[in-house]
N, C-alpha and C positions, 0 to 999 in steps of 0.2 A: 581620386575620381573612381567612381563607381564602376567597379568591373560587370558589363553588360551580360556577361557569361555565367554569372550566378543570380540566385535568387535574390531580389531587391525592390524596393517601393518603386525605385524609377521604372520597374517592368510591368509594375501591376495592370496598366493600361492593355498588356497583351494576354493577359491571362484572364480574362473576365470571366472564360468557362468553367477557371477552377475556384470562382470567388465564390463565398455564401451569398453574397450579394454585390453588385457594384455601388451600390450606394456608400458609401462612406465616410464617415468624420474622424480623422484623427483623435482620439479622447487624450486628456491628459491622465497622469496614472492616478490612480485611487486604489489599486491594490496592490499589496506588496506581498509577493510567495516566495515563499522558502521553500527551497527544495525544488529547483526547476529541471525534474525528469522527464522522461516520455510520457509517466501516465497523467501528470499536471498537463503535459499540453494538447494531449489529447481527448481531454475530459474538460476538466474545468475552464480551462482558457477558452475551448470551441463553445462551451454553454454560455461564458462572458461575452464572447463576440456576438454569438445570435442575439443574446439580451439586448445588447446596444443599439443593435439592429432595429429590433422590435421596440424598445424604447429607448432613445438614445440618454447618454450620461456618461461622466468622465469616468470610466472605468478600464483604463488603460491597466496593464499589469506591470510591474516590473519584476523580473525572476531573478532568484538569487542560490546560488549555488554554494554550499558550504563544505565543500569536499578539497579546500584549497588547490584546485585546477582551475586555470585560466581556461583552457581549450574548448569547453563549452560556450564560455560568456564571447569567445573572440569571433567563435564560428557563427552564432547567431547575430552578435553586433555586426559583424562581417557581412550579412544578409538583411539587415536594418531591422532586427528581430523579428522577420517574418521566417516562415518553414512550412514543409508539406506533411499534411496527415495521409498515411496512405492508407485507405479502409480496403482490408480485405474480406472477402466472404464470399460465399457460393455463387453469387452473381458477378464476380469478378472484383478490378481492383477501381476503387476509386480514390483520385487523389486532390486534394483540398490544399487551398494556400490560406494559412491561418494570420490572422493580422493584429490580434489584440495584444499580444504582446511588444510592449514600448520601449524596454530597456531592459538589460542584463548585467547583473553584478556578482562577481568573485568574491567571498572571502575567505581570507582577511583582506585582501587586496583591497577591496573598494568599501572599507569600513565609515569613512567618512561621508560618503555618500548615500551608504545604507542608513546612517543615522539622522542623515538630513533628512532624506525622504519618511523614515518611520516617524519624525518630530511634524511633519508638514498635516496639517488637519484636513489638507484635501485628499491624503490615505487614511480611506476609513474602515479597511479591511485589512486584516494580514492573514493568510493563508498559509496551509503545509500542507505538503507531501513529504517527509522525511524518512519513512518507516519508523517502525516500532522502537530500531533503535536509535533515533535520533531523537528522543523523548527525554533521555538520561533518566528513565523512571525506574524505582526500585519494584519490580513486579509483586513483592509482599505486602509492603504498605500502599505503595501507588503515591507514596510523596517521589522529591526527588532524590538521586542515588546519590547521595553526598558522598560515596568512595568512588564515584567516577573521576577519572584523571581529568576530563574537562569540566564537570563541576568543582571538584578541589581548584582548578586555575581560576574558574569565574568568580569562585566566592574571595579568591585575594586579591583579583583585577575586574573587578564591578565594572567598570569604565571602560573595558577592551575585552567583552565578552566573545565568545567561540560557539558555544553551545544554544539550543536554541532557546531552553529556558532562562540563559542568561542574556540575549539580546532580547526577548519578548521583555523581560523584567526592567531592562535598563532603559529602552526604549518607553516603556508605561512610566517608569519615574520621571523620562524627561519628558514626556506630557503631562503629568502632573504638576512638576515642578512650572512648568509653563503657563499652567494653566488652559492647558489645549483638551476639550474633548479625547477620551481615550478613542483607539481603532475597535472593532471587533475581532476577535482572535478566532477563525474558521480551521479546523482540522479537518482535513482531507484522508487521514492515514485508515488502514485497516485495522483499528485499534480500538476495544468492547468502549463503548460511552465515549469516544475518543474525544467529545467536547469536554466533557465534565474531568475525565483524567488527566488532558493539557490544564485544565484549571487550577488541580489539585499540584500537579508538578511545579507548576509557574507560583502560585499561592506559597506552596512551602519552601522555596527557593528561596524568594521575597522576603520571607518570613526571618529567614536567617540574616537577612541585611537590614531589614528596616519594618519592625512591625505595622506601623506607620501607612507605610507604603502598601503593606499586603493586604490590610484592612481596607485601605482605597481601592486597591485592585478586586477585593471580592465585594465591597457596593457597586461598583462603575462600571467594570470589565464585564461583556459578555463573551460566552466562549461557545456557541452553539454546537450541538454533535450534529453528525453528516453518516450517511453511508452513499458511498459510491462503489460505479462496478464499471467496469469495460475490460476486456483482455488486451492488454499491450505489452507486448513482447519489445526486446533490444532490438534496437536498430541494426539490419545487417547490410552486406553493401545491395544484396538484391533490392532493397526498400529504397536504396540510392539511386540504382538504376531506373527502378520504375517512376522514383519523381523526374528522374532526366528526361526520361523517353516522353511521359506524360508533359513536362513544363517546357521543354527544352531547352531549361535550362539546370544549371547544377545546383543541389542542395546537400552540403553537407550535414545536416541533423536533420533529416525527416521523420517521422513517427509513424511506424506501424500499429495499427488496432484492426479489432471487429467492428462490423457495423452496429451490433449492441452497444447501448448504454444506459445507465442509470445513475441518480443524484438525488437523494432525498434528504431534504436541509431542514432541521430546527429552525422556524421563523422567528430567529432573535436578532434583530439586528439596531442596535437604539441610534446610529449614524448611517443608518438606509442601507442599500444594496443594488445591485442591478437586478433587472425582470428577469428571473433565472425563470420562472415558473412558464414565459412567453417560451423557452427553449426546451422546455417538456421536464425539468425539474420538478421536484414533488416537494410543495412548502409544506411541513405537518406540525404538530405540536410534540410530537413523541418521536422522533427517530428509532428508538431502542427494537421495537419489534421486527423492523425490518434489518436493520443492523446484524441482529443475532442471527437472523434468518439467513443472512449472506454470508457471516462467518460460519457460519456451521454448514450451510449447504454447498456453498461455492468453495470457499476456503480451504474448509478441511478436506473436501474431497479433492480439490486441486493440491493439497500437499501429499494428502492420502496416493494419489497418481504419482506424482514426482517421486516418493521416497521409493515406490514398488518399483519406478520405473527405474531410477538408478539402478539399482540391483539386478532387473531383469533386460535391461540393453534398450530401454525403447527411447529412444531422443527427445519426442515430443509429446504433446498430451494427445493431440491428432492420432499419432503414432499407438500410446499407450490405450486408448477408447476405442482403438479399432481391432484390440484382442478380446474377443468375444468374453472371454471368461472374466477379464478386468470390468467392460463394461457393466457384465450382470452382476457384478457382487457391488461396484459402486451404484447401482439402482437399486440395490435392495439394502446397500448402507446407508443412502437418503431415506428410502421408503419407510424401513423399518428401526431404525436406530437412530437418526438424526431428525426427522420431521415429528414424531411424536415427543421433542423434547422442546418443542415451539410453540409460542403462543401469539397469533398474528392475526390480522384484523379478517374479518368474514370476505372481505374482498379479494385476498390475497389467496390464490390458489396454491399452494405447497405442490401438489403434484404435477401442476402444470408447468410449474419454477422448475421442479426434477425435469423434467422431458427437456424444456428449456436450454436447461444446464448441457445434458447430456449433447443436445443438439451443437449446441457452442463447443463444445470440446473437442465435436467432430470435424471442425473447420479446419481441413488441410490447407488451405492457403494462408493460414495464420503462421505455423512454423513454431508455438511458443514451447522455448525448450525448459524440459523438465527440470535442467541443472539450474537454472534461471529461479525457477520456484523453491528450488530445495534449500538455497541459501537462507542463512538467518532463522532457522529453524527453533533455535530456544526464545526467539520472540514470536515466533507465529503458532508453536504447538500448543502452548497456554490458553490463547482465548479461542483458538480454532477447535481443536480437540479436546484438547483436557478438561473444559468446561463441558462440553458436552458428556463426555464419562463421568463427571460429578453428577449430572442431572440424571442420568439412566440408572446409574449406582445407587441414588437417592431415591428411587421410584421402585429400585429392586428390579430393574430388568438388564438382560443381556447387553454385552458389549464387547461381543467377537470380533465385529470388521474393526470396528474400534481401535480396538486392543492392537489386531495386528498392525492398523497404520503407524499405532506407536511403537511396534516392535521393528518394523521396518525403517523407520527413522533410527533407532539404535543400532541396526544393523548397517546402516548406512554411515554412521560415524566412523564406521572401520576403515572407511576411503578406499574402498573396492567395490566393484562391481561381481555376479556371482561370475561371471567368465573371468576375473582377475583385473580385467581394468581399474585403474588407481584414478583417484581424480579427489580435485583439491576441497575439503570442508571450509564453506565460508561462512564465519558466523562468527558474534561477540565472545562467546564462551567455548571457543574451537578448540584452546589450547586441554581446557578441563576436560570437554565433550571425547577430545579424540584418544586421550589418556585413558579415559574409564573404560571405552569401549575397545582400547585395542589391549589392555591388560588384565580385560576380563575373562579367564580362560573357562567359565562357565557362563550357562545362562542364567543361574541364580544368582552368581557375581555380579553380571551386567545389570539385572533389576537390580538388586540393591545397590548400587553404586550408582545409576542414575536416579532413582528414587529419592536416594540422599540428599539428592539437592533440591533445598527448599527454594530458591529463587525460582525453580521449574514446578517442585511438588509439594503443595500443600499437605500437611499431614494428614489431613483425611485421605486424600489419595495416597498417600506413602506406605500407609497401614492398613488398606485395603486390602484382604486376602481376595476377593472377588478379582483386583484387578492383577496381584500377583501372578494370580491363575491362568487369567487370560493372557497375559501377557507371556507367561512361560509354555504356554500352549501354541501361541503365535510365533514365538523363537524357534519353538521346534518345527511346526511346518515350515518357516522359514530356511532350516538345515537341507533342506533337499531343493533349495532353490525358489526364488521369488515367484518364479511361473507356476512351480506344482503348486505354491502356498496357495496363490490364487486360485488356480481350477480348486483348488478343495475347499475354500470360505464363498467361493461363488454359488456352491450346492447347497450351502446353511440353510437349514428353513428359517 
C-alpha cells in the first residue's frame, strides 16, 4: 500500500504547482544511467523530462547505483522513482518534482534486471556520471587500468562484471551476438574528451577479451562527448525540510542545486535521442572548446578554492569567495593564467563567463561544502590544473597562482588545517599521497615525492625547473598559513 505521506505518483495530482507541466505520459525506459547520484538527477534527468514534454518519446530513465548499497534504490523506488529538485538561488527556493526516473537498480543485487534492460533494443542510450575514478582508466596511456582490482576481476569473470568498462563491454557483446543494434554510450563526467576517453577504455578492455568484439565496438558504437555544468551539493536535512515544507510530503532523497545549468553535447546518436535542445542543451559538432573552458575556468578554480579553504578554515565556497583577497586571487587566476590558454568560439565571452562564475560562487543559499569538492584530488587535478600549467609553461608564461593551487593540495594531503583541525583524505590514492605528504620533512622532499608520481605528473612536468621553483615559492608562502599566502598572491601582477 502506498504511504500517502510520502512523495509518490499517487499524489502527483496534488502537486501540480511543483511539476514542470501537468501534461505527462509515462514513458517506457529508453535510457539506462550508470551512477545515479545527485548531479544526474538535477541535470540530465531534468533535461530529459523537459525534452519529452516538448517532443514526446520513450526516454524514461532507469538509474543504476554501482556502490553495492541498496539504500538509494530503496528510497527512490519507495517514492515510485520521484524526487524533488530544490533549486536555491538569490531569488529564493524553488521545489520541482521530477518524473523521468522510472526504475532504480543497485549493483550487484539487480544484475539480471540490468542486463535484461541493456539487451533491450528499446534502450538506445546508456549514460554515465560515475566520476573520474569510475572509468578504471590508466591516466598515462588512456587505456583501461588492468592493475585495477575491479578490472582484474572482470577479466576473469567477464559475464559478471562490476566495473563500468566491464558492464558496457558485456552488454555490447550481448547486443552483437543477438544482432541487436548497439546503444549510444554518453559520458556526462568531468573528464577531458570524455566520450573519446571512455571509448578508449572500453575498446582496450574489449580487446583483451575478444579482438572481434573490439573491432565491432570501434565500428558501430558511438561515444559522443559532453560538457556538463551545474553546482549540485550533497543533500542535507535542510533540503529534506525545504522539500517537505513546499510539498507537504516527505522526500527522503531531494537534490539541491543552483539555478544555473548548461549541457553541451556532441550530436552523434545513431539510435536516436531525446530532443534535449528544446530544453536548452547545445547540440554541437565539437564539444572540446566548451569542455576545456569549463574544466579550467570552473573546475580548476573550484579545486583551488577547496584546498585553500580546507587549510584556511572556510567551510563553503560562498564563505571562501566572500574573503576579498581570495576572490581577487581567483579573479586574477582566471583572467591572467587560465583564460589565455583557451581557444573558444568568438561567441563565447570568457570574461563574462569569469564574472558569472564568481557570482555563482557567491550564492550563499547553496552551501557547497569545500570538503566535498576536495575529494579525489588525484583524479581531478591533472585535467583541471596540470593541463593548464603545461600549456602556460609551453608558452613561456607564469604559473604562480596555479602553482599555489597545487601546493595547497600537497599541504592539504597532510590531513590537518592551519588551525590543527584534522580531516580524512578521500582519494583512490590516499594511502600513497598521505604517506608522501606526511613523511616529507622539507618542501623539497614534498615536491620530489609528489612529482615522482607518474600517474599524476608526466615526465615533462616533473622535470620542469619552472614548476619546481613556483611550487617551492608557494609552499614557503603556505608555511605562514593559507590566509597569508592568499593575501600575498592576491597582490601579484
